[in-house]
C-alpha positions as CSV (number, residue, x, y, z in Angstrom):
1,X,209.3,132.0,131.2
2,X,210.3,135.7,131.1
3,X,207.8,138.5,130.5
4,X,208.0,142.2,130.0
5,X,205.1,144.0,131.6
6,X,204.6,147.6,130.6
7,X,202.1,149.9,132.3
8,X,200.2,152.4,130.0
9,X,198.4,155.0,132.1
10,X,195.2,156.5,130.8
11,X,195.4,159.3,133.4
12,X,191.9,158.7,134.6
13,X,190.6,157.6,138.0
14,X,188.0,154.9,138.3
15,X,184.4,156.0,138.2
16,X,182.6,152.8,139.2
17,X,182.8,150.7,142.3
18,X,184.8,147.5,142.1
19,X,183.0,144.2,141.5
20,X,182.5,142.7,145.0
21,X,183.0,139.1,143.6
22,X,186.7,139.9,143.2
23,X,187.8,141.6,146.4
24,X,191.4,140.4,146.0
25,X,191.9,140.7,142.2
26,X,191.2,138.6,139.2
27,X,193.3,135.8,137.6
28,X,192.7,136.5,133.8
29,X,192.9,133.6,131.5
30,X,193.0,134.4,127.8
31,X,194.7,131.2,126.6
32,X,191.5,129.7,125.1
33,X,192.7,126.3,126.5
34,X,195.9,126.3,124.4
35,X,199.4,125.7,125.7
36,X,200.1,128.7,127.8
37,X,202.2,130.4,130.4
38,X,201.3,132.6,133.4
39,X,202.7,135.7,135.0
40,X,201.8,137.9,137.9
41,X,200.9,141.6,137.4
42,X,201.5,144.6,139.6
43,X,198.4,144.7,141.8
44,X,196.4,146.8,142.2
45,X,197.1,149.1,139.3
46,X,197.6,152.8,139.9
47,X,194.4,153.8,138.1
48,X,192.7,153.3,134.8
49,X,194.9,152.1,132.0
50,X,196.3,148.8,130.8
51,X,199.3,146.5,131.0
52,X,201.0,145.3,127.8
53,X,202.4,141.8,128.6
54,X,205.0,140.3,126.2
55,X,206.3,136.8,126.5
56,X,210.1,137.0,125.8
57,X,210.1,133.3,124.6
58,X,207.5,133.4,121.8
59,X,206.8,137.1,121.4
60,X,203.0,136.9,122.2
61,X,201.8,140.3,123.4
62,X,198.5,140.8,125.3
63,X,196.9,143.9,126.7
64,X,194.8,143.7,129.8
65,X,192.8,146.7,131.2
66,X,192.9,148.0,134.7
67,X,190.9,150.5,136.7
68,X,192.9,151.0,139.9
69,X,190.4,149.0,142.0
70,X,190.3,145.8,144.0
71,X,188.9,143.8,141.1
72,X,191.9,144.6,138.8
73,X,193.8,141.6,137.2
74,X,196.5,140.2,139.4
75,X,197.8,137.5,137.0
76,X,197.5,136.7,133.3
77,X,197.6,133.4,131.5
78,X,198.2,133.7,127.8
79,X,198.5,131.3,124.9
80,X,201.8,130.6,123.3
81,X,202.1,132.4,120.0
82,X,203.7,129.4,118.4
83,X,200.6,127.3,119.1
84,X,198.3,129.9,117.5
85,X,200.1,130.2,114.2
């Protein structure tokens, strides 16, 4: 699978401490158990913002937020758009 990952910078620095339960990042799963694919994300993010992740195969696009901290997402699993239609 091929993905386009686009960083959208909010220009803000984080204000809160990271969640200590995720010292090495989080694997985000928003597939809801459907057929899915997974991609890595640039980790950690530069600061607060979000990644827009688009699957080049089915066209599904997902936004995942970041804060420029250790608990940022490091991977994303997303459902296939064809399954959800």
